[in-house]
N, C-alpha and C positions, 0 to 999 in steps of 0.2 A: 504494500500500500504506500502510495506516495505521500510524503510528509513535507511540510513547509514551515517557514518562519513567518509569523505575522506580527505586525506592530499594533499595539493598543496604546492610546494616550491615557496612561494611568500609572504613575510612579515609574515612568519609563519601563513599563512591564513588557518584557520580551516573551513572546510565545514561540517556542522552538520545538524541534523534533527531539526525541529522547536521546539520540546519540549526538556526540560532538561532530562526528563525520557528516551526518546529515545536515547539521547546523552550518558547518563551514561551507558545504556545497551549495546551500540555497540562500543564505542570508545576504541582503544588500544593506544591512544596517550595521553601523559601528557605534559602540558605546565607549566614550572616553571621559576621563575626569576633567571637568572644566578648569580645574586649578593646576593641571599638570600639562607638560608638553604633549601634544597629540601625536605620538609616534607609534603607538601600539593599538591594535584593534581592541583588545581588552586589557586595560591597565589593572594592576592588582586591586585598586580601590573600587573598580567597576566589575569585579567578579560577580557572576550571576548566582542566585540562590533558588533552588527548587521550591516552588510554592504549591503546586498541585499537579495532578495527573488526571486528565479527562480523555478517556479512550486513547486515541493515537496522538494526542498532544501532550507534551510536557510544558508546564508553564513556569517561567523564570522571572525573577525580579532583579533589578540592579539598583544600587543606592541612588538617592535623590540628587547627589552632587554630580552625577554623570549627565552627559548630554548626548543627544543623538546627532552624530556627526553629519549625517546626510541632510538634516534640516537645520541643525544648530539651534533647535528650540530647547531652551533650558528645561531640564527635567523638573526643576522646582515648581514650574508652572503647570505641571500635569501630574499631580500626586494623588494618592489615595488608593482606590481599589479597582480591580478588574471584575467585570460582570460577564459571566458566560450565559448566553441565552440558549436554552435547550428547546428545540422544537419537539413537542410531544406528538408521537404518531397517533393518528385517529383511524378508526375502522373505515375502510373504503378510500384511503388516501390515494391520490393520483399524482403523477409528476406535476400537473398544473397546480395542484394544491400546495406542493412544496414551493413552487415558483411564486405563487400568490403570497405565501407566508413570508418569504424573503422580501418581497416587494412591500408588504405591509410593515415589516420591521423597519425597512429603510424609510418609509413614509412617517412612521411613528417617531423615529429619531429626528427626522427633518422637522416635525412639528415642534420639537423642543428648540430648534435653532432660531436665534434672533439676530445673528450676525455671522460673518465669515471671519475665520482666524487668519490673519495675514502676518507672514514672517517679516519682522522689522528690518532685518539686514538686507533682504532681497526684494521685498515687496510682493513676493509670490503668495498666492492664496494656498493655504494648506488644506488637506482633505479632511477637515474636522468641522463639526457643527458645535455651536456654543448655545448652551441654555443658561439664561440668567437666573440663578437660584435665589434663595432668600437673601443671602449676603455674599454670594460668590458666583463665579462663572463655573459652569460644568461643561466639559468638552466630551463629545461623543464622536465615535466613528464606527462604522459597520464594516466588517471584513468577512467575506465568505471563505469557506474551505476551498481548496483547489478544485478545478473542474473535474478532476478524476475522482473526487469524493462526492457522495450524495450531499447536497447542500442543505443539511438539516440544522446547521448551527450558524449563528451570527455572533460575533464577539463585540462587546461594547466597552470602550474605555471611558473612564470618567474621573474627574478630579473632585467629584462631589463626595461628601461624607455618606456613610451608609444610610443615614436618616433621610437622604434625598431619594433613595431608590424607589420608595412607594409612589412618588410622583411619576416615575417612568413607567411602572407596571400598568398604570391606569390607561395608557395609550397603546400598549403592546397587544398583538393578536392574542386571542383568548387561550390558544393552545401553546403558550410560551411559559416555560419555567425559568426562573432566575436563579443562577447558582454563583454567588460571589466567591471568588477565589480568596481564601483566607490570606490576609496581608500581614498577619503576625505569626511568627513561628513557622515551622516546617510541617508540611502535610506528609504523614507517613501511614498510608493505608495498610491495613493488616494483610500480609501476604498469605498467611496460613496459621493454623493452630498447632501447638506442640502436642505430642502424643498423650501427655498427661493432663491436657486441658479438660475441664469438666464437660464441655460440649462433646469432645471426642469420646470421653469415657461413657457419657450418657448414650451416645450413638451405639456403642458396642453392647450396651446392656438394656436397651430400650425394649419394653414389653408392655402389652396392654394391661391396665389395672382397672378392675371393676369399681374400686372406690373412686378413682378419678373420673371414670365414665359417668358415675352417678352425679358428680358435681357438674360435669360438662353438660349433662342433660337438663340442668336447672336453668340454662340460659332461656330467658323468657321474652317472647315477642311483644307482649303487651307493654312491659316496662321499657324495652328498646324503643317502641313507638312513642311512648310518653316523653322520653328524653330527647329523641331526635326531633320531634315536632315542636317541643319547647325551644330547642336551639334554632330551628329554622323559622320560628315565628308563626307556625301554622296551628299550634295548640291554642285553645281559648285561654286568654289571659297572658300569653307570652308577650313580653315587651320588646322582643328583639326584631329589628328590621334588617340589621347588618351585623356581621361579625368581622368586618374588615379590621385588620390589625391596628390601623391608624385612627379608628373611630372611637368615640367615647364609649360605645357599647361593647367594645372589646374588653374594657376594664370591667364593665357590668357583667359580661359573660364570665369572666375570670372569677369575680366575686361569687356568682351563683355556683360555679363549679366547686369553688372552695367550700361553700356551705354544704354542698352535696357530699363531697368527700369526707368532711368532718362528721356528717351524720352516719357515714359508713364505718367509722371507727379507725381511721388512719392514725397511726402513732403521732405523726406530725403532718401538717398541711402548710405549704409555703407558697406565697405569691412571690415569684422571682422576677423582679423588675430588672431589665437590662438595657432599655432604651426608652427615653421619655415619650417618644411618639407612639410606641406600641403598648398594647395591653401586656400584662405579665404572663409568664408561664405559671401553671398551677401544678404543684408537685406534692403528691401524697406518698408517704413512706410507711412501710411496715417493717420494723426492725427484725433482722434475722436472729434466730435463736442459737444456731450452731456455727454459722459462718457469717457473722454480722458485717465483716469487712468486704465481703463479696456481694456485688449488687447485680440484680436483674431489673432491667428497665423496660416497661411496657409503655409505648407512646402513641399519641395521635396529635393532630393539631386542631385547636379550637377556632382558629381564624378561617375566613372564607373569602371568596372573590366573586363579584357579580359581573354583569354586562357593563360595557363602557358607558359611562355617564348615567347608569341606573343606580339609584341610592340603595336598592335592595340587594343584599348578598346573603341569601339564606343558607347556602352551602349544605344542603341536607345530605348529599353524598360525599362531597369534598369540603370538610371532613366531619360533618355532623355524624356520619355513620361511625367513624373511628372514635369520636368522642363519646358517643353513646356506648360503644364497646367498652371503653374505660370505666364508665359508670356502672355498667352491668357486672364487670369483673369485681369492682369494689363492693357492689351490692351482695354478690354471692359470697365474698369473703366474710362480710358481716353476718349473713344469714347462717353460715356454717361455723362461725367463730374460729376461722382458720388462722394458723400461724405458719411461718416459713423458716426453713433452715438458712436460706440466704436472704439478705435484705432485699425486699421487693418494693420497687418504686413505680408508681403510676404517674406519668407526666403528660399533661395537656399543654402543648406548646402553642405559642403565638408566633407571628412573623414568618410562618412557613411559606406563604404565598409570595412574600417579598424577597425570599432567598434564604430560607432555613435559618433565620436569625435567632429565634428562640432556642432551638436545639443546639446551634453552634455556641451560644452563650453558655448553655449548661455543660456541653461537652468540654469546652475550654476550662470552665471552672473545675470540673471533676478531674480533668487531666492535670491541672496545676496543683491540685490537692493530693495527687498520687492515688486516686481512688481506683480500686479494682472493679471492673465491670465484666461480669461473666457473660452477659448477653444484653444487647439492646435490640428490641424488635418494635417496628412501627406498623400501625394499621392506618391506611390511607385509601379512601374510596373502597368501601366494603359491601355496598348495598345494591348496585345496579346489576340487573341481569337482562341481557338482550333477549327479547322475546324468541322463544324456541330453543334457547341454549340451556344446558344443564347448570346446576349450581357448581361454581368453580372457586378455586383458591389458587392464586398465582404468586410466585416469588420472582424477585428481580433478576434480570439477565446481567446486570452490572451494578457496581457500587454496593457490593454485599460480600459477606463472608461465606464462602461456598460450603464449608463444613456445617455451619449453622443452618443455612437454608436447607441442606440435605436432611439434617436432624428434624427440622420442623415440618418438612415435607412428609417424613415418616410418621411423625406425631399426628399430623392431620389425617393421614390415611388410616391410622389406628382408631382415632376417636370420632372422625367425621367421614365415614366411608362413602357417604352419598356425594361428596364433593370431588370433582375432577381436578386433580392437582397438576399444575404445570408452571410455565414461565411467561413473564410479561416484559415487554420493552418499556412500559411505563416506568418512570424513574424519579429520582431526585427528591424524595421525601426526607423527613427528619433523621432517619437512620443513617443517611450519608454523613451527617455531621460527626457521628460517633465512629463510623467506618474510617473517615479521614483522620480521626484522632488515634487510630490504631486499636480500636475496640471491636470485638465481634459484633456484627450488626447485620440485620436484614429487615425485610418488610413483607407484609401481606397485602395483596391486591385482589380485586373482585373478579378478575377475568384473565384468562390466558390470551396472549397476543396484545394488540394495541388497545387503547382506550376506545370504548364503544358508546359511552354515555353521551347522548347528543346535547345534554345540558351542562357539560363540563365547563367550568369557569363561566357560568351563565346565571343571570338572575332567576331563571326558571328551574334552578337546581332545588326542587321541592320534593317532599315525600310523596304527596298524592298526585302521582303522574305515572304514565306507562313506563314500566321497566324498573321502578323502585320496588324492590322485592325483599320482604322481611324474612322469607325463607333463606335467601342469599345472605342477608345480614346476620341472621342467627347462626348459620353455618360458619361464617367468617369469625364471628365472636367465639363460637365454640372452639374453633381451631386455635385461636390466639390464646384463649384461656388455658386450654390443655397444654400448649407450648410453654406459657409462662409458669404454670404450676409445676410442670415437670422439671424445668431448669431451676426454679426457685426452691424446689424441694418442699412443696406444700405438705403440711402435716394432716393427712386424711385418716378418717376412721376406717 
């Protein structure tokens, strides 16, 4: 597969091929220290640092004191973060759909432009757009992958702070996922698990248990419906119109979730604030009795996204379904007075739609504290079933820990035999933040293959519509509960 080096205006972030051979063969950009004689392509002070790996691209950063020799634009004027825009595959996609998406992204970025950036030394116009932010300029440029690659991705460079990203997502095509490349520290995705890791050992000794099946069978459609319709605003008395991360109601949703988790007997419930414009993460913890320093995290995101310029963002499937799954698991723990060998954490994240911000904040915090995470598993979009298709459970094709996905595949087949288990190309939910941090992580999704929900990222993402299926949601919840309870070592009668 052909690889290339692409430039993004963002802390002079250089996107390059994984090998230095490929880099040397394709790059037309030179980074040099602005304060030193410009005699070498890469001076020591301008050495690159690996920041992330996204499929066939390795992403590097260079220090802010470096400049781009080809344009001589000082890097200090284009700092902050890189944003990767991922085009989510939808059922029935055609080559024209891919082209239309690329054009839509180009137009969306152009909508942010208020001026052209002109190089002072030459007067030449540079290929960047400028968006005048609250108190700063934000520079964007779109870059396609080479013609030899499917054009599924566009890269956006920006000197805006992360808090400005939500403004951009509002004008992007609906099937766009934002993946900021972490600008602090190194990204070290987990390559594999050692032979003595609990996940590997569990895989070798996995067997069906009637006691766990009895708990799995307690997953209740009626309470799932009550929770998800309250979150989507469809239940009588629900105050929620939107769960957008930047809305006032994101804080109100978090407060409601906190009260629910407290009623289910969590040892602690924390509202984790990490960015002033976003609602907080909601974190419920059950302390482990045998291995309290080993953590199992079950996650979903409580924020949602609606149609462009539509104030309603009900997010019944994305991700009210996952959030209702979390509440159902906590309810069953309370009903059975369960305890766990490992510390069991239920986390409802915010900021997922804007780029996995809530989960990234938690993963960074736990990493800095040296926390041991045995497993992190995310539930995102669990309730849509395309008419005529069977109940399904799918695991990610990328950004996941293979041994963990394999274990949970087997757990699902043991405890939810009616579900057809497979793989999906849908990606980029909160588990990736933990995978990037070197923790075992994977995700559950509602369907094998690409996204089929026609109301994906749409204000019509409601419960009471064709395709929203509580049998599908119940099966997904059962599979996730069984998986979490197996690895967390639930104490069953």
